[in-house]
C-alpha positions as CSV (number, residue, x, y, z in Angstrom):
1,M,82.5,104.6,120.7
2,F,86.0,104.3,122.2
3,R,88.2,102.3,119.8
4,K,90.3,99.5,121.2
5,L,91.8,98.3,117.9
6,Y,94.2,100.3,115.8
7,W,95.5,99.9,112.2
8,V,99.1,100.7,111.7
9,A,100.2,101.3,108.1
10,E,103.8,101.1,107.0
11,K,105.7,101.5,103.8
12,V,108.3,98.7,103.5
13,S,111.4,99.1,101.4
14,V,113.0,96.3,99.3
15,K,115.7,96.1,102.1
16,G,113.0,95.6,104.7
17,K,113.2,99.1,106.3
18,S,109.8,100.4,107.3
19,E,108.3,103.8,107.7
20,V,105.0,104.3,109.6
21,L,102.6,106.1,107.3
22,G,99.7,106.4,109.8
23,V,97.7,104.9,112.6
24,Y,94.0,104.6,112.0
25,T,91.1,103.9,114.3
26,S,88.6,102.6,111.8
27,I,88.4,100.7,108.5
28,P,86.8,103.8,106.8
29,N,89.9,105.9,107.8
30,L,92.3,103.1,106.8
31,I,90.7,103.0,103.4
32,R,90.3,106.8,102.9
33,H,93.7,107.9,104.1
34,C,95.8,104.9,103.2
35,L,94.5,102.2,100.9
36,E,93.1,104.7,98.4
37,V,96.2,106.8,98.2
38,V,99.3,104.6,98.9
39,D,101.0,102.2,96.5
40,T,99.8,98.9,98.1
41,H,102.8,97.0,96.7
42,T,105.0,98.4,99.4
43,L,102.3,98.5,102.1
44,R,102.2,96.5,105.3
45,I,99.2,96.9,107.6
46,S,98.9,95.5,111.2
47,L,96.1,95.4,113.6
48,T,96.8,95.9,117.3
49,K,95.1,96.5,120.6
50,L,95.6,99.9,122.3
51,D,97.7,99.9,125.4
52,S,98.6,96.2,125.2
53,E,101.8,94.2,125.6
54,E,100.3,91.4,123.6
55,S,101.5,90.6,120.1
56,L,99.9,92.2,117.1
57,L,96.5,90.7,116.1
58,G,97.8,90.3,112.6
59,T,100.1,91.7,109.9
60,W,99.4,91.7,106.2
61,H,101.4,92.7,103.1
62,G,100.1,94.3,100.0
63,P,98.9,94.3,97.5
64,E,96.8,91.1,98.2
65,F,96.8,91.3,102.0
66,V,96.3,87.5,102.1
67,G,94.2,86.4,105.1
68,L,93.2,89.8,106.2
69,L,89.5,89.5,105.5
70,E,89.3,86.1,107.3
71,S,91.2,87.5,110.3
72,V,88.9,90.5,110.8
73,S,85.7,88.5,110.7
74,P,85.7,87.6,114.4
75,F,85.7,91.3,115.2
76,V,82.4,91.7,113.4
77,A,80.9,89.4,116.1
78,T,82.2,91.7,118.8
79,D,81.0,94.9,117.0
80,E,84.5,96.2,116.5
81,F,83.9,96.3,112.8
82,S,80.6,96.2,110.9
83,P,79.9,93.8,108.0
84,D,79.6,96.9,105.7
85,Q,83.1,98.1,106.8
86,V,84.6,94.6,106.1
87,Q,82.9,94.6,102.6
88,A,84.3,98.1,101.9
89,L,87.8,96.8,103.0
90,K,87.3,93.9,100.6
91,R,86.4,96.1,97.7
92,S,89.3,98.4,98.4
93,I,91.8,95.5,98.5
94,E,90.4,93.9,95.4
95,S,90.6,97.2,93.4
96,G,94.2,97.4,94.4
97,Q,94.5,100.8,92.8
98,P,95.4,103.9,94.8
99,L,93.6,107.1,93.6
100,T,97.0,108.9,93.7
101,N,100.6,107.9,94.2
102,S,102.0,109.1,97.6
């Protein structure tokens, strides 16, 4: 399936400077390559459409990522994300512990 939504992960410093850590096409990749390995206390993730001049669909700050799960639920109805993927995202956020410190 051609992905239309992309996750952008950034490390944000105390001074507000950001560094893009990665761009991911799926929740499983976001979890595997970002949430499981990066310190979520300095993490900001955004959801955006590909090739769009529209605003971001949302931006959330770690470690809690308040409102993220509620914001992605409409995309389950459009089959952009599956209920299982959203549950995996929820578990990853709730664990809040990277497997390693990058």
